[in-house]
N, C-alpha and C positions, 0 to 999 in steps of 0.2 A: 598438768600437774590429771590429764584426761588418760593418757598412755598410763603414769603409774598407779590409777583403778581398775584400768582393764588389766595390765597385769598382775595385780594384785587379783581379777577375781578367776585369769585366770591359771593361778599358783593353786584357786581354792579347788578349781575345779579341778586343779592335775593332780590334789590330795590324794581321792578318791581310784584317778582312774588307774593302776598295773605300770610297775614304773617303766620295764620295757615300752608304753605307747604315751608315757608323758615325756617330751624337748625338757631333754636335762643333759650335763656336763658331768662327767664323773671326776667330783673335787676328794683332794685327802681324801678316800676313797670309801665318799660319800653322792648322795645320787645332788645332784641341787641344780635346781630350774634357772634352765637361761634367761626367759623374757624376765622375771619383777631383776635380774641382778641390770641384763643393755640397759632397763628401763629407768634404774635407780642410777646405772652412769651415762645415763640425757641428762636426768637431773641435772646427776652434779655440772658437767662438760654446760649443764643454760645455767645457770645460777654465777658459776666457775667467773671472772674481772681480772684475773691477774697480766693476764696476754693484749688485755683490751687497753693499753697505752702503746703499748711496742704501734701495733696493729697503724691504733691513732697520725702515732707519727709514721708509720711507711706511708695513707695515704696525701697526709700535705708532704713528704718530701718527691710524690709523685704526681703529686700537681703540678706542683713544681718544678718539676724531672721536666711536665708537658708544655707548662706556658715555657720554657729556656725551650724547647728544640718548636716548636714554634716559631717564637722570636726567633731564632736561627737559622726558620727558613723561610720568610721571609725577609728577610735582610741577604741572606741567600741568597733570590730569587733576585735581585736592585742589583747584586755584585755581579753576577754574569751578566746586568745585564749593560754598566756600565762596562765589564772587558770586551763587551762585542762592541760598543761603542770605540772605545778605542784603538781595540784591532778596526776599524770600518775607515778611519781616520789614517790610519796608513796607506 
């Protein structure tokens, strides 16, 4: 919210400035201030919850994967010791 207020304040201050001095982009033949648009896009991104469930499922899957990998590493050490003991008996 603070970013939006700062963007609005900067936009109001830039209205008095000459078009060549303010930060703006050419859009459809008009000069459009960049900062307020960027601040509104950032606010929209922060409020958007469309991909939240997918991210949560990815995090759960990654934790399960880490548990499986660590379990295989622990079992792998024991299996290597077993094969070493069997090879030592020959």
